[in-house]
RODOVEX-589418 format. One record per atom (N, C-alpha, C): residue number from 1; residue in three letters; atom name; x, z, y. Coordinates in nm, 2 decimals, padded with zeros to 4 digits. Example, Ala and Ser with C-alpha at 12.3 -4.5 7.8 and 13.67 -1.06 7.14 Angstrom:
! residues 2
(1 Ala N (01.32 00.78 -00.57));
(1 Ala CA (01.23 00.78 -00.45));
(1 Ala C (01.32 00.78 -00.33));
(2 Ser N (01.28 00.71 -00.22));
(2 Ser CA (01.37 00.71 -00.11));
(2 Ser C (01.29 00.79 00.00));
! end
This chain:
! residues 118
(1 Met N (13.67 06.85 05.41));
(1 Met CA (13.62 06.81 05.28));
(1 Met C (13.53 06.69 05.30));
(2 Asn N (13.54 06.60 05.21));
(2 Asn CA (13.46 06.48 05.20));
(2 Asn C (13.32 06.52 05.17));
(3 Glu N (13.22 06.47 05.24));
(3 Glu CA (13.08 06.50 05.22));
(3 Glu C (13.03 06.46 05.08));
(4 Asn N (13.10 06.37 05.01));
(4 Asn CA (13.06 06.32 04.88));
(4 Asn C (13.11 06.42 04.77));
(5 Lys N (13.18 06.53 04.80));
(5 Lys CA (13.23 06.62 04.70));
(5 Lys C (13.12 06.70 04.63));
(6 Thr N (13.00 06.69 04.69));
(6 Thr CA (12.89 06.77 04.63));
(6 Thr C (12.82 06.68 04.52));
(7 Arg N (12.86 06.56 04.50));
(7 Arg CA (12.80 06.48 04.39));
(7 Arg C (12.83 06.54 04.26));
(8 Ile N (12.75 06.51 04.16));
(8 Ile CA (12.76 06.58 04.03));
(8 Ile C (12.90 06.57 03.97));
(9 Tyr N (12.97 06.46 03.99));
(9 Tyr CA (13.10 06.45 03.93));
(9 Tyr C (13.21 06.53 04.00));
(10 Tyr N (13.18 06.59 04.11));
(10 Tyr CA (13.27 06.68 04.18));
(10 Tyr C (13.24 06.83 04.16));
(11 Gln N (13.12 06.86 04.10));
(11 Gln CA (13.08 07.00 04.10));
(11 Gln C (13.16 07.08 04.01));
(12 Asn N (13.16 07.21 04.04));
(12 Asn CA (13.23 07.31 03.95));
(12 Asn C (13.14 07.32 03.83));
(13 Gln N (13.21 07.31 03.71));
(13 Gln CA (13.14 07.31 03.59));
(13 Gln C (13.14 07.44 03.51));
(14 Asp N (13.18 07.55 03.57));
(14 Asp CA (13.18 07.68 03.51));
(14 Asp C (13.04 07.71 03.46));
(15 Gly N (13.03 07.74 03.34));
(15 Gly CA (12.90 07.78 03.29));
(15 Gly C (12.80 07.67 03.25));
(16 Trp N (12.85 07.54 03.26));
(16 Trp CA (12.77 07.43 03.22));
(16 Trp C (12.73 07.43 03.08));
(17 Thr N (12.61 07.38 03.05));
(17 Thr CA (12.57 07.37 02.91));
(17 Thr C (12.58 07.22 02.86));
(18 Glu N (12.55 07.20 02.74));
(18 Glu CA (12.55 07.07 02.68));
(18 Glu C (12.46 06.97 02.77));
(19 Ser N (12.34 07.03 02.81));
(19 Ser CA (12.25 06.94 02.88));
(19 Ser C (12.30 06.91 03.02));
(20 Asp N (12.38 07.00 03.08));
(20 Asp CA (12.44 06.97 03.21));
(20 Asp C (12.54 06.85 03.20));
(21 Tyr N (12.63 06.86 03.09));
(21 Tyr CA (12.72 06.76 03.07));
(21 Tyr C (12.65 06.63 03.03));
(22 Asn N (12.54 06.64 02.96));
(22 Asn CA (12.47 06.52 02.92));
(22 Asn C (12.41 06.45 03.05));
(23 Ala N (12.36 06.53 03.15));
(23 Ala CA (12.31 06.48 03.27));
(23 Ala C (12.43 06.41 03.35));
(24 Leu N (12.54 06.47 03.35));
(24 Leu CA (12.66 06.41 03.42));
(24 Leu C (12.69 06.28 03.35));
(25 His N (12.69 06.27 03.22));
(25 His CA (12.72 06.15 03.15));
(25 His C (12.62 06.04 03.18));
(26 Arg N (12.49 06.08 03.18));
(26 Arg CA (12.39 05.98 03.21));
(26 Arg C (12.41 05.92 03.35));
(27 Tyr N (12.44 06.01 03.45));
(27 Tyr CA (12.46 05.96 03.58));
(27 Tyr C (12.58 05.86 03.59));
(28 Ile N (12.69 05.90 03.53));
(28 Ile CA (12.81 05.82 03.53));
(28 Ile C (12.78 05.69 03.45));
(29 Ser N (12.72 05.69 03.34));
(29 Ser CA (12.68 05.57 03.26));
(29 Ser C (12.60 05.47 03.34));
(30 Lys N (12.50 05.53 03.41));
(30 Lys CA (12.41 05.44 03.49));
(30 Lys C (12.49 05.38 03.61));
(31 Met N (12.58 05.46 03.67));
(31 Met CA (12.66 05.41 03.78));
(31 Met C (12.75 05.29 03.73));
(32 Ile N (12.81 05.30 03.61));
(32 Ile CA (12.89 05.20 03.56));
(32 Ile C (12.81 05.08 03.52));
(33 Glu N (12.69 05.10 03.46));
(33 Glu CA (12.60 04.99 03.42));
(33 Glu C (12.56 04.91 03.54));
(34 His N (12.51 04.98 03.64));
(34 His CA (12.46 04.91 03.76));
(34 His C (12.57 04.83 03.84));
(35 Ser N (12.70 04.88 03.83));
(35 Ser CA (12.81 04.82 03.90));
(35 Ser C (12.84 04.68 03.85));
(36 Lys N (12.80 04.65 03.72));
(36 Lys CA (12.82 04.52 03.66));
(36 Lys C (12.74 04.41 03.74));
(37 Asp N (12.63 04.45 03.81));
(37 Asp CA (12.55 04.36 03.88));
(37 Asp C (12.58 04.36 04.03));
(38 Ser N (12.70 04.38 04.07));
(38 Ser CA (12.74 04.40 04.21));
(38 Ser C (12.72 04.28 04.29));
(39 Val N (12.71 04.16 04.23));
(39 Val CA (12.69 04.04 04.31));
(39 Val C (12.55 04.02 04.34));
(40 Gly N (12.46 04.04 04.24));
(40 Gly CA (12.32 04.01 04.26));
(40 Gly C (12.23 04.11 04.31));
(41 Ser N (12.27 04.24 04.31));
(41 Ser CA (12.17 04.34 04.35));
(41 Ser C (12.23 04.44 04.45));
(42 Tyr N (12.14 04.49 04.53));
(42 Tyr CA (12.18 04.59 04.63));
(42 Tyr C (12.23 04.71 04.56));
(43 Asp N (12.15 04.76 04.46));
(43 Asp CA (12.19 04.88 04.39));
(43 Asp C (12.33 04.86 04.32));
(44 Gly N (12.35 04.75 04.27));
(44 Gly CA (12.48 04.72 04.20));
(44 Gly C (12.60 04.73 04.30));
(45 Arg N (12.58 04.68 04.42));
(45 Arg CA (12.68 04.68 04.53));
(45 Arg C (12.71 04.83 04.57));
(46 Ile N (12.60 04.90 04.59));
(46 Ile CA (12.61 05.04 04.63));
(46 Ile C (12.69 05.12 04.52));
(47 Arg N (12.65 05.10 04.39));
(47 Arg CA (12.72 05.17 04.28));
(47 Arg C (12.87 05.13 04.28));
(48 Leu N (12.90 05.00 04.30));
(48 Leu CA (13.04 04.96 04.30));
(48 Leu C (13.12 05.03 04.42));
(49 Tyr N (13.06 05.04 04.53));
(49 Tyr CA (13.12 05.11 04.65));
(49 Tyr C (13.14 05.25 04.61));
(50 Glu N (13.04 05.31 04.54));
(50 Glu CA (13.06 05.45 04.50));
(50 Glu C (13.17 05.47 04.41));
(51 Ile N (13.19 05.38 04.31));
(51 Ile CA (13.30 05.39 04.22));
(51 Ile C (13.43 05.37 04.29));
(52 Lys N (13.44 05.28 04.38));
(52 Lys CA (13.57 05.25 04.45));
(52 Lys C (13.60 05.37 04.54));
(53 Asp N (13.51 05.46 04.57));
(53 Asp CA (13.53 05.57 04.66));
(53 Asp C (13.56 05.70 04.58));
(54 Leu N (13.55 05.69 04.45));
(54 Leu CA (13.58 05.81 04.36));
(54 Leu C (13.72 05.87 04.38));
(55 Asp N (13.72 06.00 04.40));
(55 Asp CA (13.85 06.07 04.40));
(55 Asp C (13.88 06.14 04.27));
(56 Ile N (13.95 06.07 04.19));
(56 Ile CA (13.98 06.12 04.05));
(56 Ile C (14.04 06.25 04.05));
(57 Glu N (14.13 06.28 04.14));
(57 Glu CA (14.20 06.41 04.15));
(57 Glu C (14.11 06.53 04.17));
(58 Glu N (13.99 06.50 04.22));
(58 Glu CA (13.90 06.61 04.25));
(58 Glu C (13.81 06.64 04.13));
(59 Met N (13.82 06.57 04.03));
(59 Met CA (13.73 06.58 03.91));
(59 Met C (13.79 06.67 03.80));
(60 Thr N (13.71 06.74 03.73));
(60 Thr CA (13.75 06.81 03.61));
(60 Thr C (13.80 06.72 03.50));
(61 Asp N (13.87 06.77 03.40));
(61 Asp CA (13.91 06.69 03.29));
(61 Asp C (13.79 06.63 03.22));
(62 Glu N (13.69 06.71 03.20));
(62 Glu CA (13.57 06.66 03.13));
(62 Glu C (13.51 06.54 03.20));
(63 Thr N (13.50 06.55 03.34));
(63 Thr CA (13.44 06.44 03.41));
(63 Thr C (13.53 06.32 03.40));
(64 Lys N (13.66 06.34 03.41));
(64 Lys CA (13.75 06.22 03.40));
(64 Lys C (13.74 06.15 03.27));
(65 Val N (13.73 06.23 03.16));
(65 Val CA (13.71 06.17 03.02));
(65 Val C (13.58 06.10 03.01));
(66 Leu N (13.47 06.16 03.06));
(66 Leu CA (13.34 06.10 03.05));
(66 Leu C (13.34 05.97 03.13));
(67 Leu N (13.40 05.97 03.25));
(67 Leu CA (13.41 05.85 03.33));
(67 Leu C (13.49 05.74 03.26));
(68 Tyr N (13.60 05.78 03.21));
(68 Tyr CA (13.69 05.68 03.14));
(68 Tyr C (13.62 05.62 03.02));
(69 Cys N (13.56 05.70 02.94));
(69 Cys CA (13.49 05.65 02.82));
(69 Cys C (13.37 05.56 02.86));
(70 Ala N (13.30 05.60 02.96));
(70 Ala CA (13.19 05.51 03.00));
(70 Ala C (13.24 05.38 03.05));
(71 Ile N (13.35 05.38 03.13));
(71 Ile CA (13.40 05.25 03.17));
(71 Ile C (13.45 05.17 03.06));
(72 Leu N (13.53 05.23 02.97));
(72 Leu CA (13.58 05.15 02.85));
(72 Leu C (13.47 05.10 02.76));
(73 Ser N (13.36 05.17 02.75));
(73 Ser CA (13.25 05.12 02.66));
(73 Ser C (13.16 05.02 02.73));
(74 Gln N (13.15 05.02 02.87));
(74 Gln CA (13.05 04.94 02.93));
(74 Gln C (13.11 04.83 03.02));
(75 Asn N (13.23 04.86 03.09));
(75 Asn CA (13.28 04.76 03.18));
(75 Asn C (13.43 04.78 03.20));
(76 Pro N (13.51 04.76 03.10));
(76 Pro CA (13.66 04.79 03.10));
(76 Pro C (13.73 04.72 03.22));
(77 Ala N (13.68 04.61 03.27));
(77 Ala CA (13.75 04.54 03.38));
(77 Ala C (13.75 04.63 03.51));
(78 Leu N (13.66 04.73 03.52));
(78 Leu CA (13.66 04.81 03.64));
(78 Leu C (13.79 04.89 03.66));
(79 Ile N (13.86 04.92 03.55));
(79 Ile CA (13.99 05.00 03.56));
(79 Ile C (14.09 04.92 03.64));
(80 Asp N (14.09 04.79 03.62));
(80 Asp CA (14.19 04.71 03.69));
(80 Asp C (14.14 04.66 03.83));
(81 Glu N (14.00 04.65 03.84));
(81 Glu CA (13.94 04.61 03.97));
(81 Glu C (13.95 04.72 04.07));
(82 Cys N (13.95 04.84 04.03));
(82 Cys CA (13.94 04.95 04.13));
(82 Cys C (14.07 05.04 04.12));
(83 Glu N (14.15 05.02 04.22));
(83 Glu CA (14.28 05.09 04.23));
(83 Glu C (14.27 05.24 04.20));
(84 Asn N (14.16 05.30 04.25));
(84 Asn CA (14.15 05.45 04.24));
(84 Asn C (14.13 05.49 04.09));
(85 Leu N (14.09 05.40 04.01));
(85 Leu CA (14.07 05.43 03.87));
(85 Leu C (14.19 05.42 03.78));
(86 Tyr N (14.30 05.37 03.83));
(86 Tyr CA (14.42 05.35 03.75));
(86 Tyr C (14.47 05.48 03.68));
(87 Lys N (14.45 05.59 03.75));
(87 Lys CA (14.50 05.72 03.70));
(87 Lys C (14.43 05.76 03.57));
(88 Leu N (14.31 05.70 03.55));
(88 Leu CA (14.23 05.73 03.43));
(88 Leu C (14.31 05.69 03.30));
(89 Lys N (14.39 05.59 03.32));
(89 Lys CA (14.47 05.53 03.20));
(89 Lys C (14.56 05.64 03.14));
(90 Thr N (14.59 05.74 03.21));
(90 Thr CA (14.69 05.84 03.16));
(90 Thr C (14.62 05.97 03.11));
(91 Ile N (14.49 05.98 03.11));
(91 Ile CA (14.42 06.10 03.07));
(91 Ile C (14.44 06.12 02.92));
(92 Ser N (14.44 06.25 02.88));
(92 Ser CA (14.45 06.29 02.74));
(92 Ser C (14.32 06.33 02.69));
(93 Pro N (14.30 06.33 02.56));
(93 Pro CA (14.18 06.38 02.50));
(93 Pro C (14.15 06.53 02.54));
(94 Leu N (14.03 06.57 02.54));
(94 Leu CA (14.00 06.71 02.58));
(94 Leu C (14.05 06.80 02.47));
(95 Thr N (14.10 06.92 02.50));
(95 Thr CA (14.15 07.01 02.41));
(95 Thr C (14.03 07.08 02.33));
(96 Lys N (13.92 07.09 02.40));
(96 Lys CA (13.80 07.15 02.34));
(96 Lys C (13.69 07.04 02.33));
(97 Arg N (13.63 07.03 02.21));
(97 Arg CA (13.53 06.93 02.19));
(97 Arg C (13.42 06.95 02.29));
(98 Leu N (13.37 06.84 02.35));
(98 Leu CA (13.26 06.84 02.44));
(98 Leu C (13.14 06.77 02.37));
(99 Ile N (13.04 06.85 02.35));
(99 Ile CA (12.92 06.80 02.28));
(99 Ile C (12.81 06.78 02.39));
(100 Leu N (12.76 06.66 02.40));
(100 Leu CA (12.66 06.62 02.49));
(100 Leu C (12.52 06.64 02.44));
(101 Asn N (12.50 06.63 02.31));
(101 Asn CA (12.37 06.64 02.24));
(101 Asn C (12.39 06.72 02.12));
(102 Pro N (12.34 06.84 02.11));
(102 Pro CA (12.36 06.93 01.99));
(102 Pro C (12.30 06.87 01.86));
(103 Phe N (12.21 06.78 01.88));
(103 Phe CA (12.14 06.72 01.76));
(103 Phe C (12.21 06.60 01.70));
(104 Lys N (12.30 06.55 01.77));
(104 Lys CA (12.37 06.42 01.73));
(104 Lys C (12.52 06.45 01.73));
(105 Arg N (12.58 06.44 01.62));
(105 Arg CA (12.72 06.47 01.60));
(105 Arg C (12.81 06.35 01.58));
(106 Thr N (12.77 06.24 01.63));
(106 Thr CA (12.85 06.12 01.62));
(106 Thr C (12.86 06.06 01.76));
(107 Gly N (12.90 05.94 01.76));
(107 Gly CA (12.91 05.87 01.89));
(107 Gly C (13.01 05.75 01.87));
(108 Ser N (13.04 05.68 01.98));
(108 Ser CA (13.13 05.57 01.96));
(108 Ser C (13.27 05.61 01.95));
(109 Ala N (13.35 05.53 01.89));
(109 Ala CA (13.49 05.56 01.86));
(109 Ala C (13.57 05.59 01.99));
(110 Ile N (13.53 05.53 02.10));
(110 Ile CA (13.60 05.56 02.23));
(110 Ile C (13.58 05.70 02.27));
(111 Tyr N (13.46 05.75 02.26));
(111 Tyr CA (13.43 05.89 02.29));
(111 Tyr C (13.49 05.99 02.19));
(112 Arg N (13.48 05.96 02.06));
(112 Arg CA (13.55 06.04 01.96));
(112 Arg C (13.70 06.05 01.99));
(113 Arg N (13.76 05.94 02.03));
(113 Arg CA (13.90 05.95 02.05));
(113 Arg C (13.94 06.05 02.16));
(114 Tyr N (13.85 06.07 02.25));
(114 Tyr CA (13.87 06.17 02.36));
(114 Tyr C (13.80 06.30 02.34));
(115 Asn N (13.76 06.33 02.22));
(115 Asn CA (13.70 06.45 02.17));
(115 Asn C (13.56 06.48 02.23));
(116 Val N (13.48 06.38 02.25));
(116 Val CA (13.35 06.39 02.30));
(116 Val C (13.25 06.34 02.19));
(117 Leu N (13.15 06.42 02.17));
(117 Leu CA (13.04 06.38 02.08));
(117 Leu C (12.91 06.38 02.15));
(118 Tyr N (12.83 06.27 02.13));
(118 Tyr CA (12.70 06.26 02.20));
(118 Tyr C (12.61 06.18 02.11));
! end
């Protein structure tokens, strides 16, 4: 087993609450945000390496959707830059609505398209 499998995006999500999924989303969002600065900053390069090392097959459907939505909303070019992310293009919306914040029932159209509210 790859030692990176313990990262939040590989964890078993049985029993997760809205705040757990919100923490996952925040981590993924920051990872994508920092990857945009991969030329000028050390943290950006590290995040880009982390993204290129992601094993999509080991993620839950919820994680795949959150990752894909974060990429589409922040840095869509990553899908074509990182071969390992190609599989995200074929994901389907979640069958059960995923709510990241119980007090906010809206969100961007990209997230709503995949049945996520935050």
